[in-house]
GUVEXMAR-152434 format. One record per atom (N, C-alpha, C, O): chain; z, x, y; atom name; residue in one letter. Coordinates in steps of 0.1 Angstrom, whole numbers. Layout:
N
{chain:A | up:Z | east:X | north:Y | name:CA | resn:a}
...
! end
This chain:
68
{chain:A | up:1 | east:3 | north:-15 | name:N | resn:m}
{chain:A | up:-1 | east:1 | north:2 | name:CA | resn:m}
{chain:A | up:0 | east:6 | north:9 | name:C | resn:m}
{chain:A | up:8 | east:15 | north:9 | name:O | resn:m}
{chain:A | up:-10 | east:4 | north:22 | name:N | resn:d}
{chain:A | up:-9 | east:10 | north:35 | name:CA | resn:d}
{chain:A | up:4 | east:6 | north:44 | name:C | resn:d}
{chain:A | up:1 | east:-5 | north:48 | name:O | resn:d}
{chain:A | up:16 | east:11 | north:48 | name:N | resn:e}
{chain:A | up:27 | east:13 | north:55 | name:CA | resn:e}
{chain:A | up:21 | east:8 | north:67 | name:C | resn:e}
{chain:A | up:24 | east:-2 | north:73 | name:O | resn:e}
{chain:A | up:10 | east:16 | north:72 | name:N | resn:e}
{chain:A | up:10 | east:14 | north:89 | name:CA | resn:e}
{chain:A | up:0 | east:0 | north:87 | name:C | resn:e}
{chain:A | up:-1 | east:-7 | north:97 | name:O | resn:e}
{chain:A | up:-6 | east:-2 | north:79 | name:N | resn:l}
{chain:A | up:-18 | east:-13 | north:83 | name:CA | resn:l}
{chain:A | up:-10 | east:-28 | north:80 | name:C | resn:l}
{chain:A | up:-14 | east:-38 | north:85 | name:O | resn:l}
{chain:A | up:2 | east:-27 | north:70 | name:N | resn:f}
{chain:A | up:5 | east:-35 | north:66 | name:CA | resn:f}
{chain:A | up:17 | east:-41 | north:79 | name:C | resn:f}
{chain:A | up:17 | east:-52 | north:85 | name:O | resn:f}
{chain:A | up:26 | east:-29 | north:81 | name:N | resn:n}
{chain:A | up:34 | east:-37 | north:97 | name:CA | resn:n}
{chain:A | up:30 | east:-39 | north:108 | name:C | resn:n}
{chain:A | up:37 | east:-44 | north:117 | name:O | resn:n}
{chain:A | up:14 | east:-34 | north:112 | name:N | resn:n}
{chain:A | up:1 | east:-40 | north:123 | name:CA | resn:n}
{chain:A | up:0 | east:-50 | north:116 | name:C | resn:n}
{chain:A | up:5 | east:-58 | north:123 | name:O | resn:n}
{chain:A | up:-4 | east:-55 | north:106 | name:N | resn:q}
{chain:A | up:-6 | east:-71 | north:103 | name:CA | resn:q}
{chain:A | up:4 | east:-76 | north:108 | name:C | resn:q}
{chain:A | up:3 | east:-82 | north:118 | name:O | resn:q}
{chain:A | up:16 | east:-75 | north:102 | name:N | resn:i}
{chain:A | up:32 | east:-81 | north:107 | name:CA | resn:i}
{chain:A | up:29 | east:-88 | north:119 | name:C | resn:i}
{chain:A | up:25 | east:-99 | north:122 | name:O | resn:i}
{chain:A | up:31 | east:-75 | north:128 | name:N | resn:r}
{chain:A | up:33 | east:-72 | north:136 | name:CA | resn:r}
{chain:A | up:23 | east:-85 | north:150 | name:C | resn:r}
{chain:A | up:27 | east:-92 | north:159 | name:O | resn:r}
{chain:A | up:15 | east:-83 | north:146 | name:N | resn:a}
{chain:A | up:-1 | east:-94 | north:146 | name:CA | resn:a}
{chain:A | up:2 | east:-104 | north:147 | name:C | resn:a}
{chain:A | up:-1 | east:-110 | north:157 | name:O | resn:a}
{chain:A | up:13 | east:-111 | north:133 | name:N | resn:f}
{chain:A | up:12 | east:-123 | north:132 | name:CA | resn:f}
{chain:A | up:20 | east:-128 | north:138 | name:C | resn:f}
{chain:A | up:18 | east:-139 | north:143 | name:O | resn:f}
{chain:A | up:34 | east:-119 | north:139 | name:N | resn:l}
{chain:A | up:48 | east:-125 | north:148 | name:CA | resn:l}
{chain:A | up:42 | east:-128 | north:165 | name:C | resn:l}
{chain:A | up:44 | east:-137 | north:173 | name:O | resn:l}
{chain:A | up:35 | east:-118 | north:165 | name:N | resn:k}
{chain:A | up:31 | east:-118 | north:182 | name:CA | resn:k}
{chain:A | up:22 | east:-132 | north:185 | name:C | resn:k}
{chain:A | up:23 | east:-140 | north:194 | name:O | resn:k}
{chain:A | up:14 | east:-132 | north:174 | name:N | resn:k}
{chain:A | up:6 | east:-147 | north:177 | name:CA | resn:k}
{chain:A | up:15 | east:-159 | north:172 | name:C | resn:k}
{chain:A | up:16 | east:-168 | north:180 | name:O | resn:k}
{chain:A | up:21 | east:-160 | north:164 | name:N | resn:v}
{chain:A | up:33 | east:-169 | north:159 | name:CA | resn:v}
{chain:A | up:42 | east:-169 | north:175 | name:C | resn:v}
{chain:A | up:43 | east:-180 | north:181 | name:O | resn:v}
{chain:A | up:47 | east:-160 | north:180 | name:N | resn:g}
{chain:A | up:51 | east:-157 | north:189 | name:CA | resn:g}
{chain:A | up:50 | east:-168 | north:204 | name:C | resn:g}
{chain:A | up:57 | east:-177 | north:208 | name:O | resn:g}
{chain:A | up:35 | east:-162 | north:207 | name:N | resn:i}
{chain:A | up:27 | east:-165 | north:215 | name:CA | resn:i}
{chain:A | up:21 | east:-181 | north:216 | name:C | resn:i}
{chain:A | up:17 | east:-187 | north:225 | name:O | resn:i}
{chain:A | up:22 | east:-185 | north:204 | name:N | resn:t}
{chain:A | up:12 | east:-204 | north:207 | name:CA | resn:t}
{chain:A | up:26 | east:-207 | north:205 | name:C | resn:t}
{chain:A | up:28 | east:-217 | north:212 | name:O | resn:t}
{chain:A | up:39 | east:-203 | north:199 | name:N | resn:a}
{chain:A | up:46 | east:-217 | north:197 | name:CA | resn:a}
{chain:A | up:55 | east:-214 | north:211 | name:C | resn:a}
{chain:A | up:65 | east:-220 | north:209 | name:O | resn:a}
{chain:A | up:56 | east:-207 | north:222 | name:N | resn:h}
{chain:A | up:61 | east:-205 | north:236 | name:CA | resn:h}
{chain:A | up:53 | east:-211 | north:244 | name:C | resn:h}
{chain:A | up:59 | east:-216 | north:253 | name:O | resn:h}
{chain:A | up:38 | east:-212 | north:244 | name:N | resn:r}
{chain:A | up:25 | east:-218 | north:251 | name:CA | resn:r}
{chain:A | up:30 | east:-231 | north:248 | name:C | resn:r}
{chain:A | up:32 | east:-237 | north:258 | name:O | resn:r}
{chain:A | up:34 | east:-239 | north:233 | name:N | resn:e}
{chain:A | up:33 | east:-251 | north:228 | name:CA | resn:e}
{chain:A | up:46 | east:-258 | north:230 | name:C | resn:e}
{chain:A | up:49 | east:-270 | north:230 | name:O | resn:e}
{chain:A | up:55 | east:-246 | north:230 | name:N | resn:i}
{chain:A | up:70 | east:-252 | north:236 | name:CA | resn:i}
{chain:A | up:67 | east:-260 | north:252 | name:C | resn:i}
{chain:A | up:67 | east:-272 | north:254 | name:O | resn:i}
{chain:A | up:65 | east:-247 | north:261 | name:N | resn:e}
{chain:A | up:70 | east:-249 | north:275 | name:CA | resn:e}
{chain:A | up:62 | east:-258 | north:277 | name:C | resn:e}
{chain:A | up:67 | east:-267 | north:284 | name:O | resn:e}
{chain:A | up:45 | east:-262 | north:271 | name:N | resn:a}
{chain:A | up:36 | east:-272 | north:275 | name:CA | resn:a}
{chain:A | up:43 | east:-285 | north:276 | name:C | resn:a}
{chain:A | up:43 | east:-293 | north:285 | name:O | resn:a}
{chain:A | up:50 | east:-286 | north:261 | name:N | resn:a}
{chain:A | up:55 | east:-303 | north:257 | name:CA | resn:a}
{chain:A | up:68 | east:-306 | north:265 | name:C | resn:a}
{chain:A | up:70 | east:-318 | north:269 | name:O | resn:a}
{chain:A | up:78 | east:-293 | north:270 | name:N | resn:v}
{chain:A | up:88 | east:-298 | north:278 | name:CA | resn:v}
{chain:A | up:82 | east:-307 | north:293 | name:C | resn:v}
{chain:A | up:84 | east:-318 | north:298 | name:O | resn:v}
{chain:A | up:71 | east:-292 | north:295 | name:N | resn:r}
{chain:A | up:70 | east:-298 | north:312 | name:CA | resn:r}
{chain:A | up:61 | east:-311 | north:308 | name:C | resn:r}
{chain:A | up:58 | east:-317 | north:318 | name:O | resn:r}
{chain:A | up:56 | east:-317 | north:296 | name:N | resn:s}
{chain:A | up:50 | east:-331 | north:300 | name:CA | resn:s}
{chain:A | up:60 | east:-342 | north:298 | name:C | resn:s}
{chain:A | up:58 | east:-353 | north:303 | name:O | resn:s}
{chain:A | up:72 | east:-340 | north:291 | name:N | resn:a}
{chain:A | up:85 | east:-346 | north:291 | name:CA | resn:a}
{chain:A | up:88 | east:-347 | north:303 | name:C | resn:a}
{chain:A | up:88 | east:-358 | north:308 | name:O | resn:a}
{chain:A | up:90 | east:-336 | north:308 | name:N | resn:l}
{chain:A | up:98 | east:-337 | north:322 | name:CA | resn:l}
{chain:A | up:89 | east:-345 | north:333 | name:C | resn:l}
{chain:A | up:94 | east:-352 | north:342 | name:O | resn:l}
{chain:A | up:76 | east:-346 | north:332 | name:N | resn:e}
{chain:A | up:68 | east:-353 | north:339 | name:CA | resn:e}
{chain:A | up:70 | east:-361 | north:334 | name:C | resn:e}
{chain:A | up:75 | east:-366 | north:344 | name:O | resn:e}
{chain:A | up:71 | east:-372 | north:325 | name:N | resn:n}
{chain:A | up:67 | east:-385 | north:319 | name:CA | resn:n}
{chain:A | up:81 | east:-394 | north:316 | name:C | resn:n}
{chain:A | up:82 | east:-405 | north:311 | name:O | resn:n}
{chain:A | up:94 | east:-384 | north:322 | name:N | resn:g}
{chain:A | up:107 | east:-386 | north:321 | name:CA | resn:g}
{chain:A | up:112 | east:-388 | north:306 | name:C | resn:g}
{chain:A | up:122 | east:-396 | north:304 | name:O | resn:g}
{chain:A | up:105 | east:-380 | north:290 | name:N | resn:g}
{chain:A | up:112 | east:-377 | north:284 | name:CA | resn:g}
{chain:A | up:122 | east:-369 | north:282 | name:C | resn:g}
{chain:A | up:130 | east:-369 | north:272 | name:O | resn:g}
{chain:A | up:121 | east:-358 | north:295 | name:N | resn:l}
{chain:A | up:133 | east:-351 | north:299 | name:CA | resn:l}
{chain:A | up:140 | east:-355 | north:308 | name:C | resn:l}
{chain:A | up:135 | east:-363 | north:315 | name:O | resn:l}
{chain:A | up:155 | east:-351 | north:309 | name:N | resn:e}
{chain:A | up:159 | east:-345 | north:326 | name:CA | resn:e}
{chain:A | up:160 | east:-336 | north:331 | name:C | resn:e}
{chain:A | up:163 | east:-334 | north:343 | name:O | resn:e}
{chain:A | up:158 | east:-326 | north:320 | name:N | resn:g}
{chain:A | up:160 | east:-312 | north:325 | name:CA | resn:g}
{chain:A | up:171 | east:-308 | north:323 | name:C | resn:g}
{chain:A | up:172 | east:-300 | north:332 | name:O | resn:g}
{chain:A | up:181 | east:-308 | north:317 | name:N | resn:g}
{chain:A | up:194 | east:-307 | north:315 | name:CA | resn:g}
{chain:A | up:202 | east:-302 | north:298 | name:C | resn:g}
{chain:A | up:212 | east:-297 | north:294 | name:O | resn:g}
{chain:A | up:191 | east:-306 | north:293 | name:N | resn:e}
{chain:A | up:189 | east:-309 | north:277 | name:CA | resn:e}
{chain:A | up:190 | east:-294 | north:273 | name:C | resn:e}
{chain:A | up:185 | east:-284 | north:278 | name:O | resn:e}
{chain:A | up:199 | east:-298 | north:261 | name:N | resn:t}
{chain:A | up:201 | east:-284 | north:251 | name:CA | resn:t}
{chain:A | up:184 | east:-291 | north:238 | name:C | resn:t}
{chain:A | up:185 | east:-302 | north:233 | name:O | resn:t}
{chain:A | up:177 | east:-285 | north:237 | name:N | resn:l}
{chain:A | up:162 | east:-286 | north:225 | name:CA | resn:l}
{chain:A | up:169 | east:-281 | north:213 | name:C | resn:l}
{chain:A | up:176 | east:-272 | north:216 | name:O | resn:l}
{chain:A | up:170 | east:-284 | north:202 | name:N | resn:k}
{chain:A | up:171 | east:-278 | north:191 | name:CA | resn:k}
{chain:A | up:159 | east:-277 | north:184 | name:C | resn:k}
{chain:A | up:153 | east:-288 | north:183 | name:O | resn:k}
{chain:A | up:153 | east:-265 | north:178 | name:N | resn:a}
{chain:A | up:139 | east:-259 | north:171 | name:CA | resn:a}
{chain:A | up:143 | east:-254 | north:164 | name:C | resn:a}
{chain:A | up:154 | east:-248 | north:164 | name:O | resn:a}
{chain:A | up:132 | east:-256 | north:152 | name:N | resn:s}
{chain:A | up:131 | east:-247 | north:144 | name:CA | resn:s}
{chain:A | up:115 | east:-250 | north:139 | name:C | resn:s}
{chain:A | up:107 | east:-259 | north:141 | name:O | resn:s}
{chain:A | up:116 | east:-235 | north:132 | name:N | resn:m}
{chain:A | up:99 | east:-227 | north:128 | name:CA | resn:m}
{chain:A | up:105 | east:-227 | north:115 | name:C | resn:m}
{chain:A | up:117 | east:-228 | north:113 | name:O | resn:m}
{chain:A | up:94 | east:-225 | north:106 | name:N | resn:t}
{chain:A | up:90 | east:-225 | north:92 | name:CA | resn:t}
{chain:A | up:84 | east:-216 | north:87 | name:C | resn:t}
{chain:A | up:73 | east:-219 | north:91 | name:O | resn:t}
{chain:A | up:83 | east:-204 | north:80 | name:N | resn:l}
{chain:A | up:77 | east:-194 | north:73 | name:CA | resn:l}
{chain:A | up:77 | east:-191 | north:59 | name:C | resn:l}
{chain:A | up:85 | east:-185 | north:52 | name:O | resn:l}
{chain:A | up:63 | east:-197 | north:57 | name:N | resn:d}
{chain:A | up:55 | east:-203 | north:47 | name:CA | resn:d}
{chain:A | up:52 | east:-182 | north:43 | name:C | resn:d}
{chain:A | up:50 | east:-174 | north:52 | name:O | resn:d}
{chain:A | up:52 | east:-176 | north:24 | name:N | resn:v}
{chain:A | up:41 | east:-170 | north:23 | name:CA | resn:v}
{chain:A | up:44 | east:-172 | north:9 | name:C | resn:v}
{chain:A | up:53 | east:-167 | north:3 | name:O | resn:v}
{chain:A | up:31 | east:-185 | north:4 | name:N | resn:p}
{chain:A | up:32 | east:-193 | north:-12 | name:CA | resn:p}
{chain:A | up:29 | east:-182 | north:-20 | name:C | resn:p}
{chain:A | up:33 | east:-180 | north:-32 | name:O | resn:p}
{chain:A | up:21 | east:-175 | north:-12 | name:N | resn:a}
{chain:A | up:21 | east:-161 | north:-25 | name:CA | resn:a}
{chain:A | up:34 | east:-156 | north:-31 | name:C | resn:a}
{chain:A | up:33 | east:-153 | north:-43 | name:O | resn:a}
{chain:A | up:48 | east:-153 | north:-22 | name:N | resn:l}
{chain:A | up:53 | east:-145 | north:-22 | name:CA | resn:l}
{chain:A | up:70 | east:-155 | north:-24 | name:C | resn:l}
{chain:A | up:81 | east:-150 | north:-24 | name:O | resn:l}
{chain:A | up:64 | east:-173 | north:-26 | name:N | resn:a}
{chain:A | up:71 | east:-179 | north:-31 | name:CA | resn:a}
{chain:A | up:87 | east:-176 | north:-20 | name:C | resn:a}
{chain:A | up:99 | east:-176 | north:-23 | name:O | resn:a}
{chain:A | up:81 | east:-176 | north:-4 | name:N | resn:l}
{chain:A | up:88 | east:-170 | north:4 | name:CA | resn:l}
{chain:A | up:86 | east:-188 | north:13 | name:C | resn:l}
{chain:A | up:75 | east:-194 | north:16 | name:O | resn:l}
{chain:A | up:103 | east:-192 | north:16 | name:N | resn:h}
{chain:A | up:102 | east:-202 | north:25 | name:CA | resn:h}
{chain:A | up:115 | east:-201 | north:32 | name:C | resn:h}
{chain:A | up:124 | east:-200 | north:24 | name:O | resn:h}
{chain:A | up:118 | east:-202 | north:44 | name:N | resn:i}
{chain:A | up:120 | east:-201 | north:50 | name:CA | resn:i}
{chain:A | up:124 | east:-204 | north:63 | name:C | resn:i}
{chain:A | up:115 | east:-201 | north:70 | name:O | resn:i}
{chain:A | up:136 | east:-212 | north:72 | name:N | resn:e}
{chain:A | up:138 | east:-215 | north:80 | name:CA | resn:e}
{chain:A | up:145 | east:-216 | north:89 | name:C | resn:e}
{chain:A | up:155 | east:-223 | north:87 | name:O | resn:e}
{chain:A | up:142 | east:-208 | north:102 | name:N | resn:i}
{chain:A | up:150 | east:-201 | north:116 | name:CA | resn:i}
{chain:A | up:150 | east:-215 | north:129 | name:C | resn:i}
{chain:A | up:142 | east:-221 | north:136 | name:O | resn:i}
{chain:A | up:165 | east:-216 | north:125 | name:N | resn:g}
{chain:A | up:167 | east:-228 | north:140 | name:CA | resn:g}
{chain:A | up:174 | east:-221 | north:149 | name:C | resn:g}
{chain:A | up:182 | east:-212 | north:146 | name:O | resn:g}
{chain:A | up:173 | east:-225 | north:162 | name:N | resn:e}
{chain:A | up:180 | east:-219 | north:170 | name:CA | resn:e}
{chain:A | up:180 | east:-230 | north:186 | name:C | resn:e}
{chain:A | up:169 | east:-229 | north:190 | name:O | resn:e}
{chain:A | up:184 | east:-235 | north:191 | name:N | resn:d}
{chain:A | up:190 | east:-242 | north:203 | name:CA | resn:d}
{chain:A | up:181 | east:-235 | north:219 | name:C | resn:d}
{chain:A | up:183 | east:-224 | north:223 | name:O | resn:d}
{chain:A | up:170 | east:-245 | north:225 | name:N | resn:i}
{chain:A | up:170 | east:-239 | north:236 | name:CA | resn:i}
{chain:A | up:172 | east:-244 | north:244 | name:C | resn:i}
{chain:A | up:166 | east:-255 | north:243 | name:O | resn:i}
{chain:A | up:180 | east:-243 | north:257 | name:N | resn:r}
{chain:A | up:184 | east:-245 | north:272 | name:CA | resn:r}
{chain:A | up:177 | east:-250 | north:279 | name:C | resn:r}
{chain:A | up:167 | east:-243 | north:282 | name:O | resn:r}
{chain:A | up:176 | east:-261 | north:284 | name:N | resn:l}
{chain:A | up:171 | east:-263 | north:298 | name:CA | resn:l}
{chain:A | up:171 | east:-258 | north:311 | name:C | resn:l}
{chain:A | up:163 | east:-254 | north:320 | name:O | resn:l}
{chain:A | up:184 | east:-261 | north:308 | name:N | resn:e}
{chain:A | up:195 | east:-250 | north:318 | name:CA | resn:e}
{chain:A | up:207 | east:-244 | north:319 | name:C | resn:e}
{chain:A | up:210 | east:-236 | north:328 | name:O | resn:e}
! end
């Protein structure tokens, strides 16, 4: 196994996940604020699931996101 390639591939995947998730959460929060679905002081529960079927890997990561 090429360790450097492997690590670079993981980093690229995580970067893509992070950037996409950030963009989507930010857009959803802005939309909810605009349409009255959120007031702006909430704490949002968030979770993300990572699946790698070939490795039988399935984990869920959760965190609270405070708006204020």
